[in-house]
N, C-alpha and C positions, 0 to 999 in steps of 0.2 A: 891311494890309501889315505892320504890327508883329506881328500875331498869326501871320502866315505865317513871319516871321523867327524868332519864338520857337519855332515848330513845327520848322523846319529845324534850329535849334540843338539842340533836344531830341533829334531823330533822330540828329544827329551825335554828341552826347554818349552816347546809348544805344549807337551803333555802337562807339565807342571803349571804352566800358565792357565790352561783350561781348567785344571783342578782347582786353582785358587779362585778363578772367576766364576765357575759354575758349581763349585762344591756346595754352597748354600742353597742354590736353586735345586740341585739334585736331591739334597736331603728333604727339602720342602715337598718335592714331587713324590718321594717315597712315602712320606707321611700322608699326603692326600690320597694316594692310591690305596695304601693299606687301610686307612680309615674308611674309605668308600666301600671297599670289599667287605670289611667286617660289619659295617652298618647295614649293607644290603643283606648279608646272611642273617643277621639278627632280625631285621624287619621281615624278611620272607619266612623265617622260622616262627615268628609271632603271628603273621597274617595268614599263612597257608598251612594246610594239613598235608603231611606226606613225608617222604624220606628227607634226608639232608638236602637243603636247597642250595647246593654248591653252584648251580647255574646262575642264581641271582648274584652271588659274589663275583663270579666270572664276568657276567654282563656289566656290572658296575665297574669292575676293573678295566674293562675294555672301553667303556663309555667315557670315563674321565680322561680326556685328552689334554694336550698342552693349552689349547685355546678354547674359549667358550663357544665360538662358532663351530669348531670341530666337534664339540660335545653335542650341540643341538642336531647337527646333520647326522652324526653317528648314531644318536639315539633313535631317530626316525628310521634310518636305514636298517638298523639292527632289528628293531621290532618288526618291520616289514619282512625282513629275511626270515625270521623265525616263524612268523605267521604263515608265510607262503610255503616254507618247508613242511610245517605241520599239516597244512591243507593238502599238499601233494601226497604226503605219507598216508593220510587217512583215505584219500581217493584210491591210491594204489592197493591198500590193504583190503578195501571193499571189492575191488575189481579182480585183482590177480593174486593177492597174497604175497608171501615172502619166498623168494627163490633167487638163484644166482642171476638169471637173466632179468628178472624183475628189478633186482638191485641196480643192474646196469642201466635199465630203462629209467629207473627212478632218478639216478644221478644225472643222466643226460637231460631228462625233462626239467630237473631243478636248475641245471646250468643254463639251459635255453631260456627258461622263464626269468631267471635272475638277470641275464643279459638284457632281456626285453625290458625289464624294470630299471635297468641302469643302476644296479646296486654298487658298482665299483668294487672297492676293497672288501665289501661284505658279500660278494658273490658266493664264495664257498660256504657261507653259513647256511644257505638254503639247502644244499644237499646234505650238509652235516646234520641239521635239524631233522630233515626228513629221515635220514638213516637211523638216528637215535630213537625217534618215535616209532619207526617201523620195527626196530630191533626188539622193542618191548611189547610189540603186538598192536601198536597203533590204536590203543584203547582210548576211550574218551578221557579217562583220568590222566593218562600219560600226556596226551595232547594238551589238555587244559592246564596241567601242571607245568609243562614246559613254557607255555605262553605266559602263565601267571608269574613264574619265576623271572622270566625275561622282562616283563613289564615292571615288576618290583625292582629288579636290579637296575634297569634303565632309569626308573624314576629316582632312585637313591643317588645314582651317579650324577644325574642332572641336578639334583638338589644340592649335592656337595659343591658343584661348581658354581651354583648360584649363591650359596652361603659363604663359600670360601673360593672366590674367583682366582684364577691363576694370575701370576704377576705379569705385568707388561714387560716384554722382553727387549725393550729399547736398550737397556744397559748391556746386555749380552751381545746385541748386534753392534753397538759402538765398540765394545771390546774386540769383537772379531775383525772389524775394519782396522782398528789400531794395530792388532797383532799382524795383520797382513802388511801394513806399512812398515812395521818393525822387521819383518822377514826380508822385505825388499832392501831396507837400509842395512841390515846385517850382512847381506851378500855384497853390497856395494863397499862397505868398510873392509871386508876381507879381500876383495879385489884390489883395493888401494894398497893394503899392506903387502900383498904378495907381488904386486907390480914393482914396488920399491925394492923388494928383496931380489927381484929378477925371476919372474914367473916362467914356467915352461909351457909348451904347447898342450901338454896333458892337463895342466892346471887350468888353462884357458878353456879347454873343452869341458872341464868340470864346472866352471862358472856357467857355461851355456846350459848344461844339463840341469843344474840347480835352479837357474832362472826359469827354465821350462816347468820344473816341478812347482815352484812358487806360483807361477801363473796358473797352474792347474787347480789352485785352491779357490779361484774365483767362483765357480759354480756352488761350492759348499757355502761360501760366505753369502752368496746370493740367496740361497735357501734360508739362511739365518735371518736375513733382512725380510724375506717374505713371511716367515713365521712371526717376526716382530710386528709386521703390519697386521697380520691376522689376529694377534693377541690383543689388539686395541678394539677390535670390533665387538660390540655388545658387552664390553667389559667395564663394570662399574669403576674399576681402579684406574681406567684411562680418562674418566671424566675430569675436566679441568686441567688436564696436562696437554702440553703442546705436542703436536704430531711432528716429530723430527725425522720421520721416515724419508722424505725427499732429500734432506741434507745428508743422511747416511748413504742414500743411493747415489747422489752426485759425487760424494767422497769416494765411494768404491769405484765408480766409473773413472774418476781421475787417476786413481791408483792403478786400475787395470790398464789404462792407456800408457801410464808411466812404465808399467811392467813390460809392455810391448816394445816401447822405445829402448828400455834397458836391455832387453833380450837382443834387439838389433845391435846394440853396442857390443854385447858379449860375442855375438856372431862375427862382427867385423874384426874384433881383436883375435878371436880363435882362428879365423881364416888367415889372417896376416901371420900369426905366429906359426901356423902349420906350414906356411910357404917358406919361411926363413930357416936358416941353419940352426943347429942346436946351440952353438956358442954365441949366436947373435941375439941381442936384446932389442925390444920393441922401440925404445927411445933412449936418448942419452940420460944419464942419472938425474941431471937437473930437470929435464922435462918430465921424467917419471915421478919425481918428487912433487912437482906442481900438479901433475895429473892426479896423484894420490890425494893431495889436499882438496882438489875439486871433488873427487868422489866422496871423500869424508864429509865435506860441506853439503853435498847433495844428499847423502845419507841422513845427515842431521835435519835437513829440510823435510825429508820424507817422514822422519820420526815426529817432527813438530806438526806436520800436516795430519798424521794419524791421531795425535793427541788432540788437535783442534776438532777433528770430526767427532771424536768420542766426547769431548767437552760440550760440543753443540748438542749431542744426543742427551746430555745431562743438563742442558739449558745453562751452561756456564762457559760458553765459548769465547767471551771477550778477553779473558786473561791470556789465552793461548794465541791470539792473533798477533800480538807484539813479538812473541818468541818466533813464530813462523816468519814474520816480516824480517827479523834480524837474520834468520837462517838463510832466507832467500837472497838477501843483500850480500851476505858472505859468499854464497855460491856464485852469484853474478860476478863479484870481484875476482874470484878464483878462475872463472871462465875467461875473463878478460886477460888475466895473466897468462893462462895457457895458450890462448889465441895468439898473443904477442910472441910467445916462444915458438909456436908452430910455424908462424908466418915470418919469422925473422929473416929467412932467406928462402923464398919460394923455389929457387933453382936447386937447393940442396935436397936430396932424396925425393925426387919427383914421384917415386913409386909409392910414397906414403900419402900423397895428396888425397886419394880416395878415402883412406883411413881417417885423415884429419877431418874431412867433411862429415863422415859418418859419426865420429865421436862428438863433434860439436853440435850436429843436428840432433842427436839423441839427447844430449844435455839440454838443449834449447826446448825440445818437446816436453821434457819433464818439468822444466821451469814454467812453461805455459800451462801445464795441467795443474800445477800447484799455486798458480797466481792467486794472490789473496784478493786483489781488486775484482777479478772476474768472479770469484766465489761470492763476494758481497753482492755483485750485480745479479747473480743467479738467485740469491735469496730474496733480494728486493723484488725481482721479477715475479717469483712465486707468490710473494706476499700481495703484490698488486693483483695478480690473477685470482687469488683467493678472495680478496676484497671485492673485485668486480663480479665474481661468481655469486658472492653473498648479496651484493646489491641487486644483481639481476633477479635472484630468487625473490627478494623482497618486492621488487617492482612487479613481478608476475603475480604474486599473491595480492598485491594492492589492486592490480587490474582485474583479477578474478572477483575480488570483493566489490569493486565498483560495478562490474558487469552484473553481478547478482542483485545489486541494489537498483539498477536501472531496468533490467529485464525481469518481468514478473514470473513467478513460478507457475507455469502453466504446462500441463502435459503436452508433449510434442505432437500427439495425434489429434488434438483439438484445433480446428481451424477457426479463424475469425468469422463472425457472422456479419 
């Protein structure tokens, strides 16, 4: 019951955190989408003659995506989907007319052609366009009207993103990585508190289950980082800003590896507590107290690491490095104290030797992943690789220019006389 309450509290805190971090971005997106749909409807109503051009508003609404790259690709694919659907509908109306079996053949042909054109998420728009045009008789007016409304709506949607480009999502990606670090740290702190009070086997199993649930958040955060990288491409708002995507990616990798190590720690504790009797505690009170201090210090290091990764995404990581270094030093000191207590008499409780090794190995793995010096080396390595790549590009361009200056421009099919 206590584990369930902690899980509900964690979900509530995560929801409130996402509301605070993404509330402004969500409101901005609502305004962009609403404005694009209304503008497309007004433009189509002014430019085209016919009934209410709701299709233009719908197309603009679907075109305006989170990233500018998504808008460009969606615009092209959506127009192709509509044109192909209209063409198929006109062909079917000329040959076979409208009936139940021709409707099935129309849908099958539309799906096959859409798959051949690799329309992806817009595959269903081919048969939808074909059915709508066929339902009104596949007249020239219906066909041209649907294509015209689609083109107007797509043009307005694309124009909205060019004039009002979407925000670069680096901040939201950094917040997602920090939130993941906070979740790992929160579970560690609770494990330390419950160990001191004398945890049960059921509680230890709850730690393992919650550790697995937190680790399952990695794919979602990975998608957030991918969207943040896409949001920079062809985006005028990304010009002149540093690309912190690699730093976010390495930060998430370090936290993911740490989560694996901590899950191994929870597994070792849960297995050991399941084997012992109900009135038996894992360690003596003094050892449990020092172990709890180690877990709290390790949780603090995880929080400081998450803050550092987010600060690097905001190009302000220098002030967080000192805090992370202090947290890591405190964790190493607590690890030394715990090691001394565990190994004070190796002949005492030999059945716990395997648990000792698993606990210390897990803590050491997390410390290695959060190592500040290694993170600095990774950033310096990426900077050198980026500079070398730029230098190589410049050298290639100079070589091409020199070659054009030496070799005369002569058609390749003319031979020397």
